[in-house]
C-alpha positions in Angstrom: -6.0 -19.2 75.2 -6.6 -16.6 77.9 -5.0 -15.9 81.2 -7.1 -18.9 82.7 -5.7 -21.2 79.9 -9.3 -21.8 78.6 -9.8 -22.3 74.9 -12.4 -19.9 73.6 -13.6 -18.9 70.1 -13.7 -15.3 68.9 -17.5 -15.4 68.8 -17.6 -16.5 72.5 -15.2 -13.8 73.6 -17.3 -11.2 71.7 -20.5 -12.5 73.3 -18.8 -12.2 76.8 -17.8 -8.5 76.0 -21.4 -7.9 75.0 -22.7 -9.3 78.2 -20.0 -7.4 80.3 -20.9 -4.1 78.4 -24.7 -4.7 79.2 -24.0 -5.2 82.9 -21.8 -2.2 83.1 -24.6 -0.1 81.2 -27.2 -1.6 83.5 -25.3 -0.6 86.7 -24.8 2.9 85.5 -28.5 3.5 84.3 -30.6 5.8 86.4 -32.8 3.9 88.8 -36.6 4.5 88.7 -38.7 2.3 90.8 -39.8 -0.8 88.8 -43.6 0.1 89.1 -42.9 3.7 87.7 -40.8 2.3 84.9 -43.6 0.0 83.8 -46.1 2.7 83.9 -43.8 5.0 81.9 -43.2 2.3 79.2 -47.1 1.6 79.1 -47.7 5.3 78.6 -45.0 5.5 76.1 -46.6 2.6 74.2 -49.9 4.7 74.3 -48.0 7.7 72.8 -46.4 9.4 75.8 -43.4 11.4 74.7 -43.0 14.1 77.5 -43.2 14.5 81.2 -46.5 16.4 80.6 -47.8 13.4 78.7 -47.0 11.2 81.7 -48.8 13.6 84.1 -51.8 13.4 81.9 -51.8 9.7 81.1 -50.6 8.1 84.4 -51.0 8.5 88.2 -47.2 8.8 88.5 -45.9 11.1 91.1 -42.6 12.8 90.3 -40.6 13.0 93.5 -37.9 15.4 92.4 -36.0 17.0 89.6 -33.6 14.1 89.3 -36.5 11.6 89.0 -38.0 13.7 86.2 -34.7 13.8 84.4 -34.5 9.9 84.6 -38.1 9.7 83.3 -37.2 11.9 80.4 -34.3 9.7 79.6 -36.6 6.6 79.6 -39.1 8.5 77.4 -36.3 9.2 74.8 -35.4 5.6 74.6 -37.3 3.2 72.5 -35.3 0.0 73.0 -33.4 -0.4 76.2 -31.6 -3.6 75.2 -30.0 -1.9 72.1 -30.1 1.6 73.3 -32.1 2.8 70.3 -33.7 6.2 70.7 -37.3 7.1 70.0 -35.8 9.6 67.4 -33.9 6.9 65.6 -37.1 4.7 65.4 -39.0 7.7 64.2 -36.5 8.5 61.5 -36.6 5.0 60.3 -40.4 5.2 60.0 -40.2 8.5 58.2 -37.8 6.8 55.8 -40.3 4.0 55.0 -40.0 1.4 57.8 -43.7 0.7 58.3 -43.6 -2.6 60.2 -41.8 -3.7 63.4 -39.7 -5.9 61.4 -38.5 -3.1 59.1 -37.8 -0.9 62.2 -35.8 -3.8 63.7 -33.9 -4.3 60.5 -33.2 -0.4 60.2 -32.3 0.3 63.9 -31.8 -2.9 65.7 -34.6 -2.0 68.1 -36.5 -5.1 69.3 -33.8 -7.5 68.2 -33.1 -8.8 71.6 -35.9 -9.2 74.3 -38.9 -8.1 72.0 -40.4 -6.1 74.9 -40.6 -2.8 72.9 -42.0 -4.4 69.7 -45.7 -4.7 70.8 -45.8 -1.3 72.5 -43.3 1.5 71.9 -42.3 0.5 68.4 -45.9 -0.1 67.4 -46.8 3.4 68.7 -44.2 5.2 66.8 -45.2 3.4 63.5 -48.8 4.1 64.2 -48.0 7.8 64.7 -45.8 7.8 61.7 -42.7 8.9 63.7 
């Protein structure tokens, strides 16, 4: 029982904590316009890893230093849902994870929404880390 006298299971309570953590993380994330975010992720799937890569590969206009920092943070992250960095995925690939399934098993990246599987993870695997 909890303070509302509702019976719950341990698994249900853990799931609620996960959801709560996700919401808190989401609210604290840097905010980049959705269109720019999509372009960053698409460029990342095509191999972009730096702001200079973004400037070459996209028509994104960086408005200020804060936005550039936010973009750099997005570029360092391979899986937003599990907060797995590009470096963690690259290390898994260097350690032998040569498929998306192996990368997911090694890092957790792609285990939730699957959005990173076809783009970012494939790109890192293709480039061998």
